[in-house]
N, C-alpha and C positions, 0 to 999 in steps of 0.2 A: 701307619708310618710317619716317623718324622722327616721333615724336609731339610735336604742338605744347605749347608751354608758355604757358599763358594766365594773365596776372596781372591783380591788380586796380589800378585807378588811380583812387582816390577823392579825388585832389588832384593839383595841377600837380608838387609834389615826388614823390609816390608814383609818378607816371607816368614821371619821369626815372629814378627808382630801378628800375622793372620793366624799362624799356629797356636801362639800362646794365648791370642784372644778367643780361640774357640771355633774357629773355622774347621768344618769337616772336609774341605778340599781347597786347593789352591790351582789358579790358573797362571802360568808364566810362559814367557818367551825364551827361545835359545839364540844362537847367534845368527840364526837364518829363518826366513820364512814367516815372521811374526808381525803381526799388524800394529805393533807400537815398537817401531824402529829406534825412537828416542829414549827409550826405557833403558835402564841400565842392563838388565837382560842377563843371561847366564851361558857361560862357556859350557860345553859337554861335560869337562871335568868337574866344574863347580855344580852343574844339574845332577851329577852322579851323588854327589855329597849331601846335595839338598833333598834329592829324592829320598835318599836313606832316612834323612831328618824327618821328612814328612811321614813316612811309612811307619816310622817308629811310634809317632803319636795316632798311626790309624788314618792320616789325612792322605787322601788322593791328590795325585798331581796330573793336571790336565796342561797339555802343552800345545800352545798356539802354532799351527801350520797353516795359517788362514790368510795368506797372502795370495793373490794369483800369481801363477808360475809361468817363467818364460821358457820357450823352448830351449835355450842354451842353458837352464837352471836345471833341467831333468835329472841329468847324470848325479848333480850335487844332491837334488833331494832325495834321489834313492840311496845314498850313502848316509845322509841325515836321517832318514828313516831308521836304518838299521842300528845306527848309533843310538836314537832314542829306545828301540827296541832292547837293547842290550842293558841300558841302565834302568828298566822296569817302570818306564812311565806308564800312567793308567790310562790315559784316553789322548787321543788328538783331536785338536777343534780345527775344522777345515771348511774352507770357502770355496776352493777351485775343485769342479768335477773331474778335472785332469787329475789333480792331486790324490782323488779319492781313487780313481782306477790304479794309480801308481803305488798307492798304500796297499791296495787289495793284492797287487802281483808281487809286492816287495815284502810286506810285513803282515801277511793275511790275518793273523789274530788279534790285530790291534784294534782297541775300540774306538768307534769313529762319533765324534760330537759334531753336529751341524753348526757351523758358526752363524751367529746372527747376521754375518755379511752376506748370507745366501737369502737373505729379504722373505724369511718364511713367514707369511700372514693368514695362513688358512690350514685346515685339516687336509686339503688336497696336496699342499706341500710338504706336509708331514708324511702324507701316505706315499710319495713319491721317494722320499728320502729313507723311510722304512725299507722299501724294496732295494734300496741301494745298499742295506745293510747298516744304516746309522742306528745307534741305540738310544742316542739322545739328541733333541733338537733344541737349539737355543732361537726363541722367538723373537721376532722384530720388537722393537720396544713400543710401536705404535698401536698395540693391540689392547683392547679393552678387558674388562673383567669378564664379561659375557663372551667375547670372542676366545678368550684363553680357555675358560671354562668349556667350551664346545669342542675345541681341540683336546683338551685333556680326558674329557669322557669319553673320546672316540678315538684316540691314537694308542698303538702299542707302545711306543717309543716313549722314553722318559722326555719330560717337558721343562724346560730351564727359561727362567724369566729373569731380566734385571729388574732390581728392586732400589738400588742407590746408586748415586753417581751422575755423571755428565750424560746427557743424550745429545744426540746429533738432529739438527734442522732436518736433514734428509734422511729418508730411508737407508740404513747401513746396507752398503754394497752397490747402492746406485748413485753415489755421490761422485761426478767427475768435475767437480767446482775447482778444487785445488790442483788436479791433474791437468785440466785445460788452461787455466790461468797461470799456473805456475810450474808445470811439469812434475810436481810431487804428488804422486798417486796415493789417495785413501786407501785403494784396493791393494796397495804394496806397502802400506803401513808408515806412509811419509806424508800424511796430510798437514797443510801448513795452516789449516783452520782459518780459510778466508769468512768463513761464515762469523767469526767473532770480531770482524771488522765494522765500521759504521757504513751506512747506506742511506741514501735519499730515496724516499717512495715517490714516483712521479706520478701523477694523475693527468693524462693526455699533455705529457711534456712539461707538467708544472710541479714543482716539489711541494707536497702537502704533508709529508711527515718526514722525520729524519731520526736517526739513532742506530742501535744495534739491533736491526730489523730481524736478523737471522740467528739472534743469541738466545737459546731457551735457558731457562733454569735447570737446575740438577734436580733429578727425581728423587723422592724419598718415598717407599710404600712401608715404613717401619709400623704405622697403624694398621696395614691391612694384611698382616701374617696370618691371621686366622682365617681370613678370607681365601688366600692364597693355598692355605693347607686345604680348606673345605673343597675347593674346585679342583685339587689333584696335582698342583704344581710338584715337582720332584726337586727342582734345585733352585736356590735363590742366590742370584749373582750380584756381586757388589763390583761397580766400574772403579777403576782407579790405579792401573799399572805405571801411570805418570806421576801418581800422587807420593808423598812422602809417608815414611813408615808410621809416624804417629797419627796420620790420617787412618791409615788401614786399622791400625789398633784401636781407635776410638769408634769408627763405624762398625768394625766386626763385633767389637765388645758390646755396643748397644743392641745391635741385632741379634747376637747371641744371649741376651739378657732377656729379650722379648720373647723369642722363640722357646726358652725354657720356662719361662713364669706366664707367658700370655699377657692379654689386657693392652689397652693404649699406652703409647710411651707418654711418660710423666714430662712436664715441663723442663725439669733440670736434665733428663737425659736428652730431649729433643735440641736444648741449647748446646750441649754437647756435640751434637751433629753439625748445628749450624755454626759453631766456633770452629769445627774441624775444616770446613769447606763449604761456602754456598755463594750463589750468584744471587744477591738479593733474596734469599728464601729459596724453598723447594716447591716442585709441583708433583701432584698425582694424576695430571689432566689427561694422559692417554688411557690410563688405567679406570679412571672415574668417567671417561668420556666428556670431560670439561674442556674444549679445546679454547684457543683466543689468547687475549692478552696477558692473563693471569699465568700462563705458562711461561712467559716470555720474560727476560731480563734485558729490557730495551736500553736502560739508563748506563749499565755496564756489562760487559763480557766477562770480567775478571772476577777473582775470588773477592767477596765482600766482607768474608770472616775475618776475625782477628787471629786466626791460626793458634787458638788457646787450647791447651790440651791437659786433662786431668792428669794427676800423679799415677793414677793406675794407669791409664793409658801409655803414659810415657815409660812405665815400668815394664809393659808388656812388649813395648818397642825396643827395648835395650838388646844390644847383640847378645849377652849373656843371660837372658830373661829364661827363668827356669820355674814358670808359675803353674803351667799347666801340667797336671800330675795324671799317671796312668795307674789306676787301681790295680794291686796286685795282692795276692796271697802268697803266704809262705809256711812251708813245711820243714821242719827241722828235726833231725835225729841226732842224739849223742849219746853213744853207748859206752861202757868200760872197755877199754882197750881196742877203740875203734875210731875210725877218723869221723869227723863231722860231715853229715849228708844233708844236703839242702836241696828242696825244690821249690821253683818259684812259678807262679802261673797268673795269667791275666784274664778278663772276661772274654777275650776273643778266641780262647781254646790254645793258646801258646803255653808250652811247660818248659822250663829249663832246669837242668839238674848239675849239680856240682859236688864234688867229694874233696874233703881235704888230703894233705898230705901227711898230716902228724896225727898219732893216736892220742886219745884221751889218757889220763894217767890219774892214780889215786891221789888226791889231794892231800897235802901235808899239812896245809892250813886252812885257808877259807876256799872250800869248794864252789864249783860253778853251779848255780841254782837255776831253775826255769826261767824266773823273772830277770835275772840278770842276762842270760843266753837271749831271751825274747828282746830286751832292750837294745843289745848288740845287734842282733839281726835286722831290727826294724830302722836302723839309722840308715836312711837312704835318701838324706838330705840333698846331696849334690847330683844325685841320678834322676831320671824323669819319673822315677817310681814312687807311689805312696801306699804303705802297706795298710790294707782295709781288713785282713782276716790272717791271724797267725796261729800256728799249732806247732807245740814244742814237746818232743820226747827226749828226756834226760835222765840218765842213772844218777841215783845219789852218790855223794862223796866223791866225785871226780872233778878234774880240771882240764883246762885246754887254754892256749894263749891267746889273748885278744887279737893279737896280729894274725893268728890263722883263722879265727873267725871273720874278721875283716876280709882277708884274702879269699875265703871261701864265698862270701857274699859277694864280693866284687866280682869273681868268675861267674857266679850265677846270674847277676844283673847283665854281665856282657854277653852271655848266651841267650837270655831272654831279648836283649836288644838285637841280637842277630836272626832270631826267631822272627821278632814282629816286621823286620826289614825285609826278610825275604820274599821275592817274588817270583813266580814261574815265567820264564821268558817264553815268548811266542816264536813262531818259525819266522825263518829268513830265506827268502827267496831270490833268485835272479832272473831278470827279465831283459829283453833287448826291445828297444824301440824298432818296431818294424817300418823300413824304408819303403815309400810307396812311389813308383815310377809315375807320377802324375804328369800328365801332359795338358799342354796350352789348350784352351778352348775358346771359342768366340764368346767374348765377354758381352753380356747384354746389359741395358739400362732397365732399372726398375724404379718407382716412383712410390713414395709414401706421401698421401696426401692429408689434409686436414679439413678440406671443405669442397663444395662441388665445382666453385672455380678453377681451383687447383686440379681436380679431376679432369674438367673439361681440357685444361691444358695438355695433361698428359695423354689423353684419348686423341686430341688433335695432332701429337707429335708420335703417334702410332706406338705407344708403350705398352706392351703385352702383357705386363705384371704390374698391378697396382694395389698397394696396401691402402686401405681406408679404414677409419674407424667404425666398429660394428654398428653403432647408432647411426652414421651416415651411409652404410652400405644399402640399408633399405629404402633409401628416399633418392638414390642414384637413377637417372633415366636415361634411355637411350645408350645403353652398354653394348659396344659392339660384341658380336659373338666370339671373335678372336681374342678379347681381353679377358684376362684371368683377373678376377677381383678377389682379394685375400682380406678378410676380415682381421682388422688389427685390435687383439684383445686389449684388456686394460693393462697400463704398464705396471700397476700393482693390484695383482690378483684379485678379482672379485667375479663372481658366477654371472654370465652372460648367456642370452640365446643367440650362438653365432649363426648367421644367416647363409653363410657360404660353406662350400666344401672345404676351401683352405681357410686356416687361420695363422696369423703371425702371433707367436707367443714370446711372453718376456720374462717366464718363471717356470721352473719344474712343476708348480702348482698347475699352470695351464696344460702343460705336456700330460699330465695325468688326467685332467679334466676332460681334455679334447683329444684323447687318443684314438678315437674313432674318424677323426677329421685327418685331411693332410695338413701336416703341421710345418711351419716355417720359424725359424729360431731368431729372434732380435738380439741385438747387441746387449741388452740387460743379462742375458745369460753369461756374459763376462767369459767368453769363448778367448783364452790368452795363449793356448797351445795346442799342440796336435792332438794331445791325449782328451782335452775336453771336447775339441773337434770330433774325434772319434767315439766319445760319449754320445754325443748328439748326433752322429752319424746317420742315425735312419730317419732323420728330418729332412724333409724336401730341400732346405736350404739352411746353413748356419751363417749368421752374421757374426763377423768377427768384431772383437772389442776395438773401440775407438783410440785406444789408448797405445795400440801397437805400432811401432814405425815399419817401414818398408822391408828393411832387413830382416826384422822379426816375423813380418807376414810371410815372406820367402822361406824362412827356415821352418815356418809352420807347415807350410804347402808341401814341404817334401816328405812329410810323415802322416798325412792323412788322404783318405779318398772321399771325404765329406764335400759336398757342394758347398762352396764358399761364397759369400758376398760381404763387400767392405762399403762403408758409407762414404761417398764421393763429394757429397754436397749436403749443406744445411746446418742450421742452428743447432747444435748439439745440446739437449737437455742437461743441464749442470746438476739440478736436485729435483727430486720429488719430495714434496712435503704435504703431510697430514694436517698438520697445523697451519693453516694457510697465512701468510704473512701480512697478506693484504687485510684480511679478517681480523688479525691480531692488532692491526692499525686501526681497527674501527671503520674499514672500508669493504666493499664488495664488488668486483667487476662484473660479476654475474655472466661470464663468458664471453665478453665483448673485447678482451684485449686492450684494456685502456692504461694499464699499470705497468710500470718498468721500476727496477731499482738501478741507482747510479751509484758507482762506486768512487773513490778518491780520485781515480784517474780520468774520471767523467766518462767511464764506459756505461752505455745502458743495456741493461738485461731484462728482455721481455718476460711477463709472468703470463702463463697461460692455464687456463682451467681445463681440467681434464677429469675422466669418469671417476666418480665417487668423491667429487670436490676436493680432489687432490692437486694442488699447485704445483705447475711445473715451471721451473725457471730456466730460461734458455740462455746460451751463450749470446753475447753482443753481436758477434760477427759470425758468419757461416763459414765452415770449410768450403773452400772452392779448389777443384783440381782438373777443370777442363783444361788448361793450358799445359798440365803436367801429365794428361793421360798416357802418354808414353810410359812413364815410370809404372802406372798401375798395369798397363798390358803387359809388362814384363812379368809380373806375378802371374801364379798360374791359378787365377781365382775365376769365377763363374759369372759373376754379377757386380755392378756398380749401383748402389742405391741413390738416388736423390730424395731428400727428406724436405718436404715443403711444410712451414708452420705459420709463418708471417706474410708470406709472399702472396702478390696479387697474381691475377691471371697472365698479365703481360710479362711479368718478371721470370714467371714459371716457364712460359712459353719460350722467352730468351734463353734461359738456362739450360733446358732440355736440348734446345737447338745446337746450343754450343757444345754440349758434350756427344750428341750424336755425331755432329761433324767431326769432333775430336777422334771419336772412336772409329771413324771410317776413314782415318787417316789424314785429314787436314791437317797441315803442319801450322798454319799461323792462327790459330784460335786466339783471340785475345783474351785478356786477363781482366777481371773485375777492375774497378777503379781503386788505386792504390789506398792501403789502410782500412779498406771495408770488407776485407775477408781474411781467413786464416787458412794454413795449411795442416791445422789440427795437428796430430802427432805424427804425420807421415815421414817427416823428416828429422824429428827429434825423439820421439818416444818419451817414456817416463824412467824415472830411476827404479 
């Protein structure tokens, strides 16, 4: 089975370029809920036209509905889904589990593809999504050949992988850097790309390296197409909805060429890819398992190419391009005293029939012969069709006007176009969000700790639920009987021997793996609305996204009965990185937390080592809400979590005490020192 070539269509011209260059599917965004807010995108009316255009060429259309959805947007989403259903899109690319629930209740026949924003890195993650009704999963870009092969060989769902274009430094779906620093959420399609800015690498407070520390090269797997086919990948995805049409044409054209002919890419064709766009070259580091400096573009975050495009690429990117042809067969019959009858057919089983309005007559001078009729019927130049088989039956000595032949041919072409564009529409249902009469409860404090010092501070302050890294749990001593220890599983899923009855999970994969445990949901599940909370409602606790503000949390609470937790203190992790920026700079902190990144505003961001040698970039300032606890108490939440990462015992002890006194009603709880903390998104939220 051939692999699908899936191309970006961030504009009308780019869509044309993708189709004319040989893409078998395109992905695009509409006016709402797409993760490329700044792309040209399409209105619903435009989308209808372009869906028909794609279907004419047998090209599927995947629409991105892959942002996190706010509670107030649910009604708009329901209406938008019905509009997409009416115009016959082929699949929806989705991130938000709440959106999935809404899709299933609104347009239940719609095909679901799991966005790379879901951070699927394992077979367990795919299995969870299969159970949810997904027919395809777009894997995280960080996976190696071996990891992808294991998933492909054991999954029922189709597997899609990125093969060309920009890659994020952070695992997609887990980046909060743009959101926390500037209020522009990558999970909402508005990433400001702070990763492409310069940073200093600090070692024990001293600058040891400088440059574009978080800026990777673009990926290119054009030389690995044979391997990708062998291991069972279904679809090859090219990144670039913000790129120009000529770029799409050039990249799709080269990949189409080597999918068809095989072999390694020539120097000329590789140069065409480099000329189209590159950041000091390409990388296949994740796929080949070669991480480090060679994956990075430390000297420049920008395009280093000359944006040169071949004449062929430019022609395919022209708005009126008519290069890609659909092979058709023609059968024509012209009998004496009868109208011309014409049938056209394609290789996909479509047939179109047309009959003229004029009858043939005896020729007084030059009769219409088979060759002449064949030539006239084969003139399909301005249409998307190309005749590769024609059979003509004609009586001798008769004629018919050329104008009539052209008219019948045109009618038959239009009929075949309509046949190819036709798609069966799925069902549309109505459902209403169930309002929950949720009651205020006594809010409890929970703590997440990173080391034994922090654990002791939590125990000293009588915290009854403590989340601790699984590796730390087995080393803890003198745990009081009334303290509930919850093992915190890896932020990026990997199989672990969980030592406790309860586990804090960061992914659907972990839910699938540890379904026999008592499961607590971490904020990495990106719970943004009541339907996502309801989806995870069977978990012991669901932690809300730190991107929500107080009003949005209040709205959410009115429509779910899930046990809800918010993060009230802590250095929020901004990035989770497989390619450690410290190692890429030739260093290694070996878990000792001696490195930070410093930005242009002189803010310093700690880098923490986590399981699997995943580097975690923390915000420079912690969220602090003890002096604003009254605002949190107004929410109908169940618990407030304090996250400790870089804090020592005394600091943890002080912070817990402040929150306890605030929860107990003390009104004069002091704030932290000015400019040493943040309120997170509680009072601003994200766009």
